C-alpha positions, 0 to 999 in steps of 0.5 A: 713543682720546681724552682730556682731563686737568688736573693742578694743584698748589696751595701752600696755605702755605709747607709744605703742597701740594695736588695734584689731577689728573683725566682723562677717557678714551674708547676704542673698539675694533671687531673684524671677522674672517674665519677659515678653518682648513686643517689636515685632521686636525680635519675627518677626526676630526670626520667619524669622530666623526660616523660613530660617532654616539651610541655615544660620550658627550660626554666621550669625544668631547671626549677624542678630539677634543682632540689634533687639534681645538684651536680654532685649527684647528677648522673649527667656528669658521670663518666671518665675524664682524662687529659686535664693539665694546668701548667704555670711558669712564673717569674717573681721577685723583689727590688728594694732600697733601704737608707739609714737616716740616722743610727736610729731611723731606717727608711725603705721603698720596695717593689715585689711580685708574687703569684698563686698557682692555678689549678682545678676545682676538685668538686663536680659541682664546678662543672658546666654542661656539657661537662669537661675538665676545662670547666673546672680549671682556674688560672694563676693569680699574680700580684704586684706590690709596692711599699714605702716606709720607715722605722726607728726608735724614740724615747731613749730607744724604749719605743720602736715605731714602724709605719708603712704605706702599701699598694697591691694590684692583683691580676686574675684574682682567685675568687672563692664563691659559695654557690649555695651548695659548694665552693667554686674558685674562679678568676676576676680580672683585677683587684686593688688593695692599698692602705697604711700600717703603723706598729709600735713596741714600747718597753717602759720597764724591763719587765713590761713590753706593750705592742700595738698596731693599726692598719687601714686598708681599702681593698676592692674588686675592679669597678667594671667586672663582667658577668656573673660577677657584675654585682661585685664591681667596686665593692670591698673584698670579703674579709677585708675590713677598713680598720684592724687594731691590735 
């Protein structure tokens, strides 16, 4: 992984600042593996299923094999795998304007772009049949974020208040799903998150500081997800509560 970046602040006048940042990141991941399962239960079950042959339907075979032939102990996934390669090349950065309304109050508006690298599920449970390294791969996640806010002082500068509205749109959101036996990362087309955050710091006495905050967030999966994630359409993201109070 290597990157080059620049971050700059221009004082356009006494009250107005422009911040511009830009980063180029290049990441490469190579994957080779040699897999061997040594649990005897699965080969024995596969042998018996083979003896029964065509008398079983595909659903019946799957139901009989499921308890003892999980991918992590299934010899059908054994073998040497090579040639797995994932490359990410991304431009990210920030553009922000801030303005001093008074000596005590600052406002700002900003746009930023970030990303999380893609890669491979390092668990044979992520395989599909026929097993290939490509079936373990997931793509990079990209987010475009917007903010508008203000912060300043009240009560003879003893109370600092900050308020921000934010909106973020994720493309190829990396969803970590528990399948019942293991965790698999896959990509969802789109996720959106928006909300308001208010934070305060109050110093009523020299010896006492009181900090508080409240955040309202509405973070949801896309309303038209494709299979196998259809059930998540327009639902709130896991571990993204509407309210956080501190």
